[in-house]
N, C-alpha and C positions, 0 to 999 in steps of 0.2 A: 095125290101129290104129297110128297114128304118135305115139309119145310126144314130149314136148318134149325138145330137146337138153339134155343135162346139162352144166352149167357147171363147169369144173375149175379156173378162176382168175378174177380180176376181168375178164379180157378173153377168155380162151381157153375154147372149148367144144368138145365132141366130138359128132359125129353119132351118133344111136342107130339101131336097126334100124327098117325101114320096113314098115308095113302100111297098109291103106286106112282113112282116117278117124281123127279123134282119139278119145281115150278118152271124151269126153263124149257120144258117140252111137254107134249101131251100125246097120249096113246089112244088109238081108236081103230075102227074098221073102215077101210076105204070103200066108199060107195060111188066115187067118181073115177074118171079115167085118168089116173096118175101113174107115173113110173117111179121106181126107186131112184133117188138122186145119185146113188153111188153105183149100183149094179145094173140099173135101167130096166130091171124086171117090172112087169105090171103089178100094181098094188091093188087092183080092183078086186073086192071081195076078201082081201087079206088084212091082217092086222098091220098097222104101220105106226111110225112115230113121226111127229112133226116137231122139228127143232130148228131154230134160227131161220124160219121161213122155208125150210126144205122138208120133203117127205122121204122117208127111207123105210126099208123093211127091217124087221127085228134083227135079222142076222147082221146087216150092215150097221145097224145102230150099235150092237155089241162090239163090232169090230172097229168102228171109227169114232163113235160118239160117247159111248158109255164111260162113266167114271170107274176108276180101279179101286177096289176095296183095299184099305190100308192093312187089314188083317190077313186076308187070304190071297191078296194080289190078283184076284180074278175080276173080270168086268162085272159091274152091277147092271144087270139086264133091265130092259124097260118094264118087265113084269115083276121085278124084284122091289122090295121095300128098302129104301136107302136112308141112312142117317148121315147128316152133314154137321161137322163141327170144325170151325176155324180152317175152312178150305180143305178139309180132309173128309174122306167118304168111307162108309162101311156098309156092307149088307146089314140089315137089322139084326140078323142072327149072329153076325160077327162082332157086333158092338157089345163087348163084354169087359168085365173087370179084369185087368191084367194079372191080378193076384189069385182071385178065387173063381174066375171065369163066369161069374153070375151075369146073366143078360141084363143090359142097362138101357135098351132102346126106349123103354117107357118109364125109366126111373131117373132120379137125380144122380149125378155123378160128380167126381172131382178130377180135373186134369192136373197132373203133377209130373214134372220132368218128362213131358211128352208121353206120359202113360195115362190111361183111363182107369180110374179106381172107383169102387163103390164106397159109400160112406163108412161102412164098417172097416174095410181094409185101409182106408185113409187114416182112421183113428189109430189102427195098429201101426201103420207106417210112420206116423208122427210120434208115437209113444216111445219113451226111452226103452232100451233093450237091457234085459237082465244080464249081468256079468256072468251069472252061473249057467243059465240054460239058453241064453241069447234070444229068448222070446220076449215079445213086448210086455211091458208093465202097463196095464190099462187101468182106468178109473175103477176104484174099489179094491184093487189088489193091495195087500199088505206088503210093504217094502222096507228095505234098509238102505240108507244112503250114507256113503263115507267118501270124502274127498272127491265129490262130483261123480262117483260111480254108484250105480243102483243095482240092487238085487231084489228078487222076490224074497219075502221073509224066510220061506222054507228052502231057498237056494243058498242062503248065507250060512255056510257050514265051516266047521273047524278043519283046517288043512291037514291036521294029524289024525284025529279020531273020526272025522266026517260027520259028527253029530251037528244037528242044527243049532246055530248060535242065535239066530233070529234077532230079537232086540235086546239080548242079554249082553253082559260084559265080554270084551274080547281084547286081544293084544295084536296089533299089526306087526308083521316082520317082513319087510320088503313087499312082495306081491302076495304073501300068505297072511292068514288070520288064524289065531289060536284061541280056543276057549281058555278060561282061567286055569282049569286043571291041567290041560296039556302044556300051557305056557310054563306053569310051575315045574312040571316034570322035565321039559326040554331045556328051558333057558334060565329059570330063576336060580339065584344063588341060595345055598342052604346054610342056615345058621350053624356055626361051630358048636354051640351048646346044645340046642334042641333038635338040630338036623331038619327043621322045617323050612319051607321056602320063604324067602324074603321078597314079598310082593311089592312093598313100597318102603321108602325110608331105609332104615338099617344103617350100620356103621361098619367101617373096615379098620382093623388094627393089625399091623404087620401082615398085610395081604390076606387076612382072614375075615370073612363076613360074619356079622352078628346082627340079631334083632337088637334094637336099642334097649328093649326091656330085658334082654338076656345078658347084656354086658353090664354087670353089677358087681359091687363090692362083695367079696366072698364072705365077709364077716357080717356086715349090716344090711346087705342087699340094696344099698343105695345105687341108683342108676349113675353110671360113670360117663355117659356120653356128654361131651362138652365140659367135663369137670377134670381137674387134676387128679391123677391117680398114679399108683406105683405097681409095677408087675414084679412078682417074686416067684420064681419057679412055676410059671404058667398060672399063677393065682393073681387076682387083681384086687387092690385095696384102695379105698378112698383115703384121703390124706389123714383124716382123724384116726381111722382104724390102723393105718400103717404106723402112725406115731405111737398109738397105745399098745398094739399087740405084736408088731413086727420089728420096728426100727430098733437098732442098737442104741444104748444110752451113752451119752458122752461121759468119758471118765473124768472130765473137768467139771462141767455144770450139771451133770446127771440128767439132762433133758434129752429127748429123742433126737437122733441124727437122721433127718428126713431127706436131705439132699435138695430141699426146696429153699429158695430165697437166700437169706444171709447164712453163710456157713455151708454153702453147697459143697465146698471142698472139705475132704475128710482126711485126717491123719490116723493111720492105724499102725500099731506096734505091739508086739508080744501079746496078741489076742485082745488088745484094748483099742478103742476108737475115741477120737476127739473131734469136735468142730475145729476147723483150722484156727478160729479166733480164740479157742479155749486151750490151745496147745502152747503153754508158756511155762517159764521157769518157776519152780516151786518157791524159790528164794526171792529173786528180783523181779519176777513177773514179766520179763521180756518175752515177747512172742517168738516161738522157736519153729513155726511152720516154715519148711524149706530151709532150715538152718541146722547146723550141727548141734547135737544135744547128748546128754548123758542120762541113761535110765537107771535109777538106783532105788531099790526097795519100793518098787511100784510107783515111783515118783519121777518127774522129768526135771532136769536141771540144765542150765546153760553150762558150757565148759568151765567158765570162771568160778561159778558158784559150786560146781562139782568138786573143784580143787580144795575148797574150804571145808568139805564134809569130813 
């Protein structure tokens, strides 16, 4: 007799001991004068099956009474060993793991989505799948996880050079991932001064990228990022260096004309320059910025004072 497999959890069941035929019938050799319930042939001296109070020959049992195997769809004869689980029936040789086909009649198994699985395949079935090779990532495997997606460590590779990134630094671009070197080559901006990749930070001036440490005063090498500076013929100067070495001197006060703050407006005439507030009449001191003036012997005069010269 083969009892139904006992269920030890909602999905896990254990195989029981095996004998011939389920508990609902018995098989034997007829010693009395009985006929088959179905075909009426004599059963005396022949093997028979007793089921539900009736006696029948083996042939009629297979035809009318036997359970059908879920796997092979053939009757489970009286002489066969039968496995029963949740009102389904198998030949003992047909009761196998749906994945690896390992026989499970005498072993524990798991029922999942109407499939029978061995413990090993269940573990693989429930394990996350590697995005690279699509195989399960099982306990003990080194893996990389990014935004709820998992790879085996050796499957996480650069989309460009195909080298293993593993647990190293990388840059995501859409569905692709790049190692630091390939990302610099393909995508990173390159500094105008040193022509090396700008991997983080950096500044932009007139649509040109710079490392912050490369964008410096041409005279004193002071970093200009976030500071006021002046550009002269593709050279960049801090305020102090521009005043001291580059800026023109006001013909009036003799101080540098920087273009910053007070006096940002400049008056230029005959090769000389003035702060707008320094451009006044030599005689009466009236400011002549944006007014008519007379330039005489390197000096500036209002028209009235010029008449008196």
